[in-house]
C-alpha positions as CSV (number, residue, x, y, z in Angstrom):
1,X,31.1,87.3,28.1
2,X,29.8,83.9,29.0
3,X,26.6,82.9,27.2
4,X,23.8,81.3,29.2
5,X,22.9,77.7,28.1
6,X,19.6,77.6,26.4
7,X,17.1,74.7,26.9
8,X,16.7,72.4,23.9
9,X,14.2,73.5,21.3
10,X,10.7,71.8,21.4
11,X,11.4,69.2,18.7
12,X,14.7,68.3,20.2
13,X,13.2,68.1,23.7
14,X,10.4,65.9,22.3
15,X,13.0,63.5,20.8
16,X,15.0,63.3,24.1
17,X,11.9,62.8,26.2
18,X,10.7,60.1,23.9
19,X,14.0,58.3,23.8
20,X,14.2,58.4,27.7
21,X,10.7,57.1,28.0
22,X,11.3,54.4,25.4
23,X,14.4,53.2,27.3
24,X,12.5,53.1,30.6
25,X,9.4,51.4,29.1
26,X,11.6,48.7,27.5
27,X,13.4,48.1,30.8
28,X,10.1,47.8,32.7
29,X,8.4,45.6,30.1
30,X,11.1,43.0,30.0
31,X,12.5,41.4,26.9
32,X,9.9,38.7,26.8
33,X,7.0,41.1,26.5
34,X,8.8,43.3,23.9
35,X,9.6,40.3,21.8
36,X,6.1,38.8,22.0
37,X,4.5,42.0,20.8
38,X,7.0,43.0,18.0
39,X,7.4,40.2,15.4
40,X,9.5,40.9,12.4
41,X,6.6,40.3,10.0
42,X,3.8,42.4,8.7
43,X,1.7,42.0,11.9
44,X,4.0,44.2,14.1
45,X,2.9,45.3,16.6
46,X,0.6,42.6,17.9
47,X,-1.2,41.8,21.1
48,X,0.5,38.5,21.8
49,X,2.2,36.8,24.7
50,X,5.0,34.2,25.1
51,X,3.5,30.7,25.7
52,X,6.3,28.1,25.6
53,X,7.3,26.9,23.2
54,X,6.2,29.9,21.2
55,X,7.7,33.4,21.6
56,X,4.4,35.0,20.7
57,X,0.7,33.7,20.8
58,X,-2.1,35.9,19.5
59,X,-4.5,37.0,22.2
60,X,-3.1,34.5,24.6
61,X,-4.5,31.6,22.6
62,X,-8.0,32.7,21.9
63,X,-9.5,31.1,18.8
64,X,-9.9,34.0,16.4
65,X,-12.2,31.9,14.1
66,X,-14.7,31.3,16.8
67,X,-15.8,34.9,16.9
68,X,-16.9,34.6,13.3
69,X,-18.3,31.1,13.4
70,X,-19.8,30.9,16.8
71,X,-20.2,34.6,17.7
72,X,-18.3,34.1,21.0
73,X,-15.0,34.1,22.6
74,X,-13.5,30.6,22.8
75,X,-10.1,29.6,24.0
76,X,-8.0,27.6,21.6
77,X,-5.6,24.7,22.2
78,X,-1.9,24.4,21.3
79,X,-2.9,21.0,19.7
80,X,-4.5,23.0,16.9
81,X,-1.9,25.5,16.1
82,X,-1.0,27.7,13.1
83,X,1.7,30.2,12.5
84,X,1.3,33.4,10.4
85,X,3.8,36.1,9.9
86,X,5.8,35.0,12.9
87,X,2.8,34.8,15.2
88,X,1.2,31.6,16.5
89,X,-2.5,31.1,16.7
90,X,-4.4,28.5,18.7
91,X,-7.8,27.0,17.7
92,X,-10.5,25.1,19.4
93,X,-10.8,22.6,16.6
94,X,-9.2,21.2,13.5
95,X,-12.0,22.8,11.4
96,X,-11.1,26.2,12.7
97,X,-7.5,25.8,12.1
98,X,-8.2,24.7,8.5
99,X,-10.4,27.8,7.9
100,X,-7.7,30.1,9.2
101,X,-5.0,28.4,7.1
102,X,-7.2,28.9,4.0
103,X,-7.8,32.7,4.6
104,X,-5.7,34.0,7.6
105,X,-6.2,37.7,6.8
106,X,-10.0,37.2,7.1
107,X,-9.9,36.2,10.8
108,X,-7.2,38.6,12.1
109,X,-8.4,41.0,14.8
110,X,-8.0,44.6,13.7
111,X,-5.3,46.9,15.1
112,X,-3.1,43.9,16.1
113,X,-5.6,42.7,18.6
114,X,-4.9,45.7,20.9
115,X,-7.7,47.5,22.6
116,X,-9.5,49.4,19.7
117,X,-10.3,52.3,22.0
118,X,-6.6,52.6,22.9
119,X,-5.8,53.0,19.2
120,X,-8.2,55.8,19.0
121,X,-5.6,57.6,21.1
122,X,-2.6,56.1,19.2
123,X,-1.8,53.9,22.2
124,X,-1.2,50.1,21.6
125,X,-2.2,48.8,25.0
126,X,-4.4,46.2,26.4
127,X,-6.9,44.0,24.7
128,X,-9.0,41.3,26.4
129,X,-10.1,38.4,24.2
130,X,-13.5,38.2,25.8
131,X,-14.3,41.9,25.2
132,X,-15.0,42.4,21.5
133,X,-17.2,43.7,18.7
134,X,-17.9,42.6,15.2
135,X,-18.3,45.6,12.8
136,X,-18.9,45.1,9.2
137,X,-17.4,41.6,9.3
138,X,-14.3,42.6,11.1
139,X,-13.2,41.7,14.6
140,X,-12.3,44.5,17.2
141,X,-10.9,43.7,20.6
142,X,-11.2,45.9,23.7
143,X,-9.6,46.3,27.0
144,X,-12.8,45.5,29.0
145,X,-16.3,46.5,29.1
146,X,-15.6,50.2,30.1
147,X,-13.4,50.7,26.9
148,X,-15.9,49.0,24.8
149,X,-18.6,51.2,26.1
150,X,-16.5,54.4,25.6
151,X,-15.9,53.4,22.0
152,X,-19.6,52.8,21.4
153,X,-20.3,56.5,22.1
154,X,-19.3,57.3,18.7
155,X,-18.6,54.2,16.7
156,X,-18.0,55.8,13.2
157,X,-15.9,58.7,14.7
158,X,-13.8,56.6,16.9
159,X,-13.3,53.9,14.2
160,X,-12.1,56.7,11.8
161,X,-9.6,58.0,14.5
162,X,-8.3,54.5,15.2
163,X,-7.8,53.8,11.5
164,X,-6.0,57.1,11.1
165,X,-3.6,56.5,14.0
166,X,-3.0,52.9,13.3
167,X,-2.1,53.6,9.7
168,X,-0.1,56.8,10.4
169,X,1.7,56.0,13.6
170,X,1.2,52.6,15.2
171,X,1.5,50.0,12.4
172,X,5.1,48.6,12.0
173,X,6.4,50.5,15.0
174,X,7.7,49.0,18.3
175,X,4.7,48.9,20.6
176,X,6.5,50.1,23.7
177,X,8.1,53.1,22.1
178,X,4.8,54.1,20.5
179,X,3.0,53.7,23.9
180,X,5.6,55.6,25.8
181,X,5.5,58.5,23.4
182,X,1.7,58.8,23.3
183,X,1.2,58.5,27.0
184,X,3.3,61.7,27.3
185,X,2.6,63.5,24.0
186,X,-1.2,62.9,24.1
187,X,-3.4,63.3,21.1
188,X,-5.6,66.4,21.1
189,X,-8.8,64.6,21.8
190,X,-7.3,62.5,24.7
191,X,-9.6,61.6,27.5
192,X,-8.9,59.9,30.8
193,X,-10.6,56.8,32.0
194,X,-12.6,59.0,34.4
195,X,-13.7,61.3,31.7
196,X,-14.8,58.5,29.5
197,X,-16.7,56.8,32.3
198,X,-18.5,60.1,33.0
199,X,-19.4,60.4,29.2
200,X,-20.7,56.9,29.3
201,X,-22.9,57.5,32.4
202,X,-24.2,60.8,30.9
203,X,-25.1,58.9,27.7
204,X,-26.9,56.3,29.7
205,X,-28.9,59.0,31.6
206,X,-30.0,60.5,28.3
207,X,-31.1,57.2,26.9
208,X,-32.1,54.9,29.7
């Protein structure tokens, strides 16, 4: 009697699908982007890009100190450069470089500089240097105004979720593998961009 092949169990299927997606994501992303976002130091993963001669530059060269000292996004210059945990940082002045060198951890964007609202869903993706919030003296980057507004619907709740997923899943993991997995195996509270936009519109209607 010939037995009928059975489909893989759910945990096995999850592993197989995740592995397949990870390979596809890595192939689509290219080696440059993968290398830029995944340094070997404690900042892995990080929202960085390759900017010759550096393999990875935080936030495409935005001056992370300017958010704290000037309350604005300001582009840095390769002429004022520091390196921390394998990631290069650019600054707009020698003064800002010196401030960072003295206390680098103080000026780091939270969640590796990725969109904070993406980390709410365990997805390290996006993050525009000119879309940001300062909360309790810490810098949070967003993937545009829409992501920022969605996050602001429930700052304490969303921040707690982001902290949870960053610490439990994202920190120290390859950004492309994590992203691929969570774009398929979504968190229970996942909402699409359309759903978030609708929620923001409804909140505005209630509180014009």
